[in-house]
N, C-alpha and C positions, 0 to 999 in steps of 0.2 A: 452402482450408485455413485461411487467416487468419480468415475469417468464422466457420468452425467452431470455431476456438480461442477466438475472442471470445465467441461465444454459449455455448459450453460453460463457460467461466470464469464468465460471468455467472450461468448456471444453478447452478453449484456454490456460488458466493458467496451467491446468493439463497437457496438451500436451507439453507445453514449459518445465515444470518441469521434465516430463518423458524423454524428449530429452536430458536433462542435466545429467541424471543418469550415462551413460557410462563415461563421463568426470569426474564426481564426484568420481566414483569408482577408477579412475586412479589418483585421488588426484589433479585434475585440477580445479581451480576456484570453490571450494566447497561453498564459500560464496554466489556465484551466484545461485547455486542450492538451498541453504538455503532460499534465498529471494523468489525464485519462489515457493518453497514448502510452506513457511509461507503464501504467498498471496493466494495460492490455498486453504489452510486450512481456511483462512479468508473468502473467497468467499463461501466455503462450509457452514461455520457457519452463514452466512448471509442469506441463503436460508431457507425458513420455514420448509420444510419437514425434511432435515437432522438436522436442528437446534433442532426441537422438539425431535427427537430421541436421540440426544447427550445430551440435557439438562435433559431429563427424566432419562437417565442413571446416570447423575450427581446429581440427587435428586429433579429435578423439581422446582428449585428456581432461574432459569435464570443465574446460574453460567456460562453457556455457553456464555452468552452475555459479561460478564466480561472477560472471556477467549478470546473472539473475539477481544475485545479492546486491550488487551496486545499482542496478536498475531500481530495486525496491528502496534502497537508501535514497536515491534521487527523488523518487516519487513521494516518499513519506516526508522528505525535507520540504519539498515545494508545497505539499499538502498542508504541512504544519504552518508554513509561512502564510499561505493563502487563507486558511481558516482562522488563524490567530488575528490577522489583519482585518478580515471580514467581520469578525465578531468583536473587534476592539479589545482583544485579550492581550494587553500590552505585556503582562508578566510572562505569558506563554511565548510571545514573540521574542522577547529578550532572551529567554532561556534557550530557545531553539536556535536563534541566529547569533547569540552572544558568545562570549568566550567559552562558557561551560558547554554550550551546545556544540561548538566547533571542536573542542577538545574531545568530547564524547564521540563525535563522528570520526575524528582522526584516529583515536585510540581503537575503536571497534574495527575500523578499516585495516589498520596495521595488523591487529591480531588475526583478522579474517584472512588476509593474504599470507601471513606467516604460517598459519595452521594449514592452509591450502597447499603451500609449497612443501610442507613437511609430510603430507600424505602421498601415498602411491595412487595417483589419480588416473593411471592408464586404464583405458576402456570406458567408453561412454556409458553412464548410468544415471538415469533420472533419479534425483533425490540422493545420489551417491550410495544407493543401496548395495551395489556390488562392491564398491570401495570399502564400505563398512564391514562387509562379510569376509574380507581378505584375511584378517588376523586381528588379534586383540588390540594391537597398537593403532591400526587404522580405524578400528571401531571407536576407540577413545577419541582419536583426533576428529573423526566425523562428528562426534557428540559436541566437542569443544567448538568446532566450526559452526555447527548449527546454533549453538548458544550465542556465539558472537553475532551471527546473522540476525538473530531475533532481538538482540539487546537494543539496537538503535531504534527500530520501529516502536518498541515498547517505551523507550525514553520519550519519543515524540507523542505517542498516544497518551501517556500519563501527564505530559505537559499540557495537553489540550483538554483533558478530562474535566477539570474544575470549571473552565469557561463554558464548556458544552452543557454541563449540569445547570449552571446559572441561566444559560440561554433558554433551556427547556422551561424553566420556571418563570421567565420574564414575559412581559406583554409584547411579544413579537408576533408577526404574522404566522398563521398556523403552519404553512409550508416550511417556514424557517425553523420553527420549534420542532417539527418532525425531523427536519434535516439535522438539527442539533442532537436530537435523541439518537438518530442513527449514527452520527459521528461519535457520540459518547459510547454507544454500544460497540462500535468498531474499535475504540480505544481500549475498552475492557477486553474485547476478544484478543487484540494484539498483545495485551499485557499477559493474558492467560497463556500465551505461547511460551512464556518463560517456565511454565510448569511441565513442558513436554518431557523433560528427562525423567519425571516420576510417573508418567503414564505407562502402564504395562503394554508390552508389544502387541498383545491380542486386542488392545483397544486403540490401535493405530489410526483407525478411521476417525476417531474423535479429533485428532490433530488436523486432518483435512477439513473437517467441518468448522473448526475454530478458525483456521487460516482463511477459508473462503467466506466465512461469515464476516470477518474483518474487512476483506476486500469489497464485498458487496455493500456493506454498511457505509464504507467510505465513499464508494463510487455513487451509490444512490443518494447519499446525503449531499454530496457536492452537486449532483444533477438537480436535486430539489432546490438548492440555493439558487442555481442558475435559473430554474423555472420560476421561482419566486421573483427574481429580479426582472425577468422578461414580463411577467404578469404585472408587476408594479409599473414598469415602463409603459405598457400598453394602457393601463388604467390612467396614468398621468396624461398620456397623449389624448385619450378620449375625453378627459375632463377639460383639457386645454382647448380641444376642438369645439366642445359644447359651449364653452364660454365665449368663443369667438363668433358663434353663429347668431 
C-alpha cells in the first residue's frame, strides 16, 4: 500500500510538472513549473529504490536525504510565495518572505545540517531507518533531524491556512475555492507531521499517509488554480471574439 501511494504520488506530480513544460518554455508562470518540479524530485528522493541509487552515486552517506530536506524547503517556500500572492494574503506573504520567515528558514537549516553532521550517516538508508537503528544516540539524532525537517513546512502551512479558509468561504470561482480547500487541507496535514514523535511505531503507515496527503493536496490545489486561470482566459477570449463579430 505504501509503495503504491508513493509511486502514484510521483506519477501525479510528474504528470502535472510535464504538463507545465510548454507554458514554462513560453515564459509563463515558470515559478509554478519550478514548484511542481521540486515536489516531483522530493517524491523521487523519498522512495527507497531511486533514493538508494542517487545516494550511492553521491557517496553512500545519505547526502540524498539532506538534499531531500532542502528540496522540500525550496518547494514549500516558493509555494508559500506563490499562493500568498495569488490569494492576496499580504500577512502570510510578509510572514514567509519577511525577517521572521527568513530567520525561521535559516535557523531550521542550521539545525538540520548540524544534526546531520553529528550522526553516523554511513550506509545509504531511505528514511535513515538503518542510521536510527545503529544505537540510542543515532536514534535520538534522527528524531531531532526529522523534527527540524518538518518544522519549516509546518511554519509555511500555518502561515497560509487562515487565508485559505477565507478563500473557501469567499465568492470565488468554484475551481479556486476547491483549490483553496485542498491547500488548506495540505496545510493541516503538514502541520500534523509535527506530531510524528508521538505516533507509535506500529502505526508508522499513518506518517506516510499524512505526508503524501499534504503533497497531493498542494499539487492538485496548485493545478486547479492553473486550470481556473486557463479557463478564465479562454472565457475572456471567447467573449472578446463574440463582441467583435
